[in-house]
C-alpha positions as CSV (number, residue, x, y, z in Angstrom):
1,X,59.5,111.7,91.2
2,X,59.6,114.3,94.0
3,X,62.4,114.1,96.6
4,X,61.4,112.7,99.9
5,X,61.3,115.4,102.7
6,X,63.8,115.0,105.5
7,X,62.2,114.1,108.9
8,X,62.8,116.8,111.5
9,X,62.5,117.1,115.2
10,X,59.3,118.9,114.7
11,X,57.8,115.9,113.0
12,X,58.7,113.7,115.9
13,X,57.3,116.2,118.4
14,X,54.0,116.4,116.5
15,X,53.8,112.6,116.4
16,X,54.5,112.2,120.2
17,X,52.6,115.3,121.4
18,X,55.8,116.6,123.1
19,X,57.9,119.7,122.7
20,X,60.8,119.9,120.2
21,X,63.2,120.6,123.1
22,X,62.0,117.4,124.9
23,X,62.5,115.3,121.7
24,X,66.0,116.8,121.2
25,X,67.0,116.0,124.8
26,X,65.6,112.4,124.6
27,X,67.5,111.7,121.4
28,X,70.7,112.8,123.2
29,X,69.8,110.5,126.1
30,X,69.5,113.4,128.5
31,X,68.6,112.2,132.0
32,X,66.1,115.0,132.4
33,X,63.8,113.0,130.2
34,X,62.5,109.8,131.8
35,X,63.6,106.4,130.3
36,X,60.1,105.4,129.2
37,X,59.6,108.7,127.4
38,X,63.0,108.5,125.8
39,X,62.2,105.0,124.5
40,X,58.9,106.1,123.0
41,X,60.5,109.1,121.3
42,X,63.3,106.9,119.9
43,X,60.8,104.3,118.6
44,X,58.9,107.1,116.8
45,X,62.1,108.6,115.4
46,X,63.1,105.1,114.1
47,X,59.7,104.5,112.5
48,X,59.7,107.9,110.8
49,X,63.2,107.4,109.5
50,X,64.8,110.3,111.4
51,X,68.5,110.9,110.8
52,X,70.7,113.2,112.9
53,X,71.9,116.2,110.9
54,X,75.6,116.0,111.9
55,X,76.7,119.1,110.1
56,X,73.9,121.1,111.7
57,X,74.7,119.7,115.1
58,X,78.4,120.6,114.7
59,X,77.5,124.2,113.8
60,X,75.0,124.6,116.7
61,X,77.3,123.1,119.4
62,X,80.5,124.6,120.7
63,X,81.4,121.1,121.9
64,X,80.1,118.6,119.4
65,X,80.4,115.0,120.7
66,X,82.2,113.7,117.7
67,X,85.6,112.0,117.4
68,X,87.5,112.3,114.2
69,X,89.7,109.4,113.1
70,X,92.4,109.3,110.4
71,X,93.5,105.9,109.3
72,X,94.7,104.0,106.2
73,X,91.6,102.0,105.4
74,X,93.5,99.7,103.0
75,X,95.1,98.2,106.1
76,X,92.9,95.6,107.8
77,X,94.3,96.4,111.3
78,X,93.4,100.1,110.9
79,X,89.8,99.0,110.0
80,X,89.7,96.9,113.1
81,X,90.8,99.9,115.2
82,X,88.2,102.2,113.6
83,X,85.4,99.6,114.1
84,X,86.2,99.2,117.7
85,X,86.6,102.9,118.4
86,X,83.3,103.6,116.8
87,X,81.6,100.9,119.0
88,X,83.1,102.3,122.2
89,X,82.3,105.9,121.2
90,X,78.7,105.1,120.5
91,X,78.3,103.4,123.8
92,X,79.6,106.6,125.4
93,X,77.2,108.8,123.4
94,X,79.8,110.0,120.9
95,X,79.9,109.7,117.1
96,X,82.9,109.3,114.8
97,X,83.9,110.6,111.4
98,X,86.7,108.8,109.6
99,X,89.1,110.2,107.0
100,X,91.0,107.7,104.8
101,X,94.6,108.8,104.6
102,X,95.2,106.2,101.9
103,X,92.9,108.1,99.4
104,X,94.0,111.6,100.3
105,X,97.5,113.1,100.2
106,X,98.2,111.6,103.6
107,X,97.5,112.3,107.3
108,X,97.9,116.1,107.2
109,X,95.3,116.6,104.5
110,X,92.9,114.3,106.4
111,X,93.4,116.2,109.6
112,X,92.8,119.5,107.7
113,X,89.5,118.0,106.5
114,X,88.5,117.2,110.0
115,X,89.4,120.7,111.3
116,X,87.2,122.2,108.6
117,X,84.3,120.2,110.1
118,X,85.1,121.8,113.5
119,X,86.3,118.5,115.0
120,X,89.0,119.3,117.4
121,X,89.3,115.9,119.0
122,X,91.0,113.5,116.6
123,X,92.7,110.2,116.6
124,X,95.5,109.3,114.1
125,X,96.3,105.6,113.6
126,X,99.9,104.9,112.8
127,X,100.6,108.4,111.3
128,X,103.7,109.0,109.1
129,X,104.3,112.7,109.8
130,X,106.7,114.4,112.1
131,X,106.1,117.3,114.5
132,X,107.9,119.7,112.1
133,X,105.4,119.0,109.4
134,X,102.3,119.5,111.5
135,X,101.0,122.9,112.9
136,X,99.6,122.7,116.5
137,X,96.0,123.3,115.4
138,X,96.1,120.1,113.3
139,X,97.8,117.9,115.9
140,X,95.7,114.8,116.8
141,X,94.6,114.4,120.4
142,X,95.4,110.7,120.5
143,X,97.9,108.6,118.4
144,X,97.9,104.9,117.9
145,X,101.4,103.7,116.9
146,X,104.9,103.2,118.1
147,X,105.8,106.9,118.3
148,X,103.7,109.9,119.3
149,X,103.1,113.6,118.7
150,X,104.1,116.2,121.2
151,X,101.3,116.8,123.6
152,X,99.1,114.0,122.3
153,X,98.2,110.8,124.1
154,X,99.9,107.7,122.8
155,X,98.5,104.1,122.8
156,X,100.8,101.4,121.5
157,X,100.8,97.7,121.3
158,X,103.9,95.9,122.4
159,X,105.7,94.2,119.5
160,X,108.1,92.4,121.8
161,X,105.8,90.2,123.9
162,X,104.0,88.6,121.0
163,X,107.2,88.3,118.9
164,X,109.0,86.7,121.8
165,X,106.3,84.1,122.1
166,X,106.5,83.6,118.3
167,X,110.3,83.0,118.4
168,X,109.9,80.5,121.3
169,X,107.2,78.7,119.4
170,X,109.2,78.4,116.2
171,X,112.3,77.3,118.1
172,X,110.3,74.6,119.9
173,X,109.4,73.2,116.4
174,X,113.1,73.0,115.5
175,X,113.4,76.2,113.5
176,X,116.9,77.5,114.3
177,X,116.7,80.3,111.7
178,X,113.9,82.7,110.6
179,X,113.7,84.5,107.3
180,X,111.8,87.8,108.0
181,X,109.9,89.5,105.2
182,X,110.1,93.1,106.5
183,X,107.6,96.0,106.2
184,X,107.8,99.3,104.4
185,X,110.4,102.0,105.2
186,X,108.7,103.4,108.4
187,X,109.3,103.9,112.1
188,X,106.7,101.2,112.8
189,X,108.6,98.7,110.6
190,X,111.9,99.6,112.3
191,X,110.5,99.0,115.8
192,X,108.9,95.7,114.9
193,X,112.1,94.5,113.3
194,X,114.1,95.5,116.3
195,X,111.7,93.7,118.6
196,X,112.0,90.5,116.5
197,X,115.8,90.7,116.5
198,X,115.9,91.2,120.3
199,X,113.6,88.2,120.9
200,X,115.5,86.0,118.5
201,X,118.9,86.9,120.1
202,X,117.6,85.9,123.5
203,X,116.6,82.5,122.1
204,X,119.8,82.2,120.0
205,X,117.8,82.0,116.8
206,X,119.2,83.6,113.7
207,X,117.1,86.1,111.7
208,X,117.6,86.9,108.0
209,X,115.7,90.1,107.0
210,X,114.5,90.7,103.5
211,X,112.5,93.7,102.2
212,X,108.8,93.2,101.4
213,X,106.1,95.7,102.3
214,X,102.7,95.7,103.9
215,X,100.3,94.4,101.3
216,X,99.3,91.0,99.9
217,X,101.0,91.8,96.6
218,X,104.2,92.8,98.5
219,X,104.2,89.4,100.2
220,X,103.5,87.6,96.9
221,X,106.3,89.4,95.1
222,X,108.8,88.9,97.9
223,X,108.1,85.2,98.1
224,X,108.4,84.9,94.3
225,X,111.8,86.6,94.4
226,X,112.9,84.4,97.2
227,X,111.9,81.3,95.1
228,X,113.6,82.7,92.0
229,X,116.9,83.3,93.9
230,X,116.8,79.9,95.5
231,X,116.1,78.1,92.2
232,X,118.9,80.0,90.5
233,X,121.4,78.7,93.0
234,X,120.6,75.1,92.1
235,X,122.0,73.2,89.2
236,X,119.0,71.0,88.9
237,X,115.6,72.8,88.8
238,X,113.8,69.5,89.3
239,X,115.1,69.1,92.8
240,X,112.5,68.7,95.6
241,X,110.6,71.7,96.9
242,X,112.3,71.4,100.3
243,X,115.8,71.8,98.7
244,X,114.4,74.7,96.5
245,X,114.1,77.0,99.5
246,X,117.8,76.5,100.3
247,X,117.3,75.4,103.9
248,X,114.7,78.0,104.8
249,X,112.2,76.4,107.2
250,X,110.3,79.4,108.6
251,X,109.1,82.7,107.1
252,X,107.9,85.4,109.5
253,X,106.1,88.3,107.8
254,X,105.6,91.9,108.7
255,X,101.8,91.5,108.8
256,X,99.1,89.1,107.9
257,X,98.6,90.6,104.5
258,X,102.2,90.0,103.6
259,X,101.9,86.4,105.0
260,X,98.8,85.8,102.9
261,X,100.6,86.8,99.7
262,X,103.6,84.7,100.7
263,X,101.4,81.6,101.2
264,X,99.7,82.0,97.8
265,X,103.1,82.2,96.1
266,X,104.4,79.1,97.9
267,X,101.2,77.2,97.2
268,X,101.4,78.0,93.5
269,X,105.0,76.8,93.4
270,X,104.0,73.5,94.9
271,X,105.0,73.9,98.5
272,X,103.3,72.5,101.5
273,X,102.6,74.7,104.5
274,X,103.7,73.9,107.1
275,X,105.1,70.6,105.7
276,X,107.9,72.4,103.7
277,X,108.0,75.7,105.4
278,X,106.2,77.4,108.3
279,X,104.7,80.9,107.7
280,X,103.6,83.4,110.3
281,X,102.0,86.9,110.2
282,X,101.3,89.7,112.6
283,X,98.0,91.5,113.5
284,X,95.5,88.6,113.8
285,X,93.3,89.8,111.1
286,X,90.1,88.2,109.8
287,X,92.0,86.7,106.9
288,X,94.5,85.1,109.3
289,X,91.7,83.3,111.2
290,X,89.9,82.2,108.0
291,X,89.9,78.5,106.9
292,X,91.7,79.6,103.7
293,X,94.9,80.6,105.6
294,X,94.6,79.4,109.2
295,X,97.6,81.6,109.9
296,X,99.8,81.6,113.0
297,X,100.1,85.3,114.0
298,X,100.5,87.9,116.7
299,X,97.4,89.5,118.2
300,X,97.9,93.2,119.0
301,X,94.9,93.5,121.3
302,X,93.1,95.8,118.9
303,X,89.9,96.0,121.0
304,X,91.8,96.9,124.2
305,X,93.8,99.6,122.2
306,X,90.6,101.0,120.9
307,X,89.0,101.1,124.4
308,X,92.0,103.1,125.7
309,X,91.9,105.4,122.6
310,X,88.2,106.2,123.0
311,X,88.5,106.9,126.7
312,X,91.5,109.2,126.1
313,X,89.8,111.0,123.1
314,X,86.6,111.6,125.2
315,X,88.7,112.9,128.1
316,X,90.4,115.3,125.7
317,X,87.0,116.4,124.2
318,X,85.7,117.2,127.7
319,X,88.9,119.1,128.6
320,X,89.9,116.7,131.5
321,X,93.6,116.5,130.7
322,X,96.4,118.9,129.8
323,X,99.4,116.6,129.2
324,X,100.0,113.4,127.1
325,X,99.6,109.9,128.5
326,X,101.3,106.8,127.2
327,X,99.7,103.3,127.4
328,X,101.1,100.0,126.2
329,X,98.9,97.0,125.4
330,X,100.5,93.6,125.4
331,X,100.5,91.5,122.3
332,X,100.2,87.7,122.3
333,X,100.8,84.7,120.0
334,X,97.9,82.9,118.3
335,X,99.0,79.5,117.0
336,X,97.2,78.0,114.0
337,X,98.0,75.5,111.3
338,X,100.5,77.5,109.2
339,X,103.4,76.5,111.6
340,X,104.8,73.0,112.2
341,X,108.0,71.1,112.8
342,X,111.0,72.0,110.6
343,X,111.0,69.6,107.6
344,X,114.2,67.9,108.6
345,X,112.6,66.8,111.9
346,X,109.6,65.1,110.2
347,X,109.4,61.4,109.7
């Protein structure tokens, strides 16, 4: 079977009776081509199966309208950022190319790959490198996270506002102490933990922090260890599930994935959520809103973060800024069915 020939601008020009240059301008939404003509050219391009040659476009243009993104695509929040950035970029006439830092040797190698594609406007989502490790030619234009890179724009979501609402919510349900399943050893985890401790201190709620991670398996293992330690402290292993957790009434988790793993471990051990223990997450992922988990969590305003990121990245691409800007997006609590009154307040 012969390989199907790639549709070119020349094919569209012959089909429409227009010049190649007119077709090219129309497909780039250039205002020099009238809207009806642009619509007709796009319809023909779609019918013929035309695809933009990105590599050729980048080679031909000194300023390709492409934003590079580096993210850890095994993290659902990162995927949400990438999806929204792509949506806003397309609306502004830009394209995106994404590198998965989880599959490569990290953010630096991913940024090197983007630089080889001649993409000089890049976004790094929650990067784990320091300025000392990154040469200036690889530095991202925009960073999403709690700490930035010298000269780059920074867009962060506030940990504190949503966590403060979370602490107030749990306290109102009678939870005077919170066991926190912490994230991996990172600056992001440190900042989130500090925000929780600050919010809890203001409400006079105690927090006990335990190491976990940022994946479903991390949450599952942490909850299993918590159960094992609790059961080991009891003389009678047939005591009720409520006693088995040694007085723990609320488990707050570093993110929704950790919370989901925690909930599975608790369900397997015979616990009721929130009857025996309340569980909360962070990020407001698709899994959190599913009927399977119905998880109380903190929404980080991913769409608003992505909107700011895209605007800043385009501004960088068009050389409209010389110094870094910092923007903070407020987070907020989303209450679902995984939280309820502390068991000792129930009838």
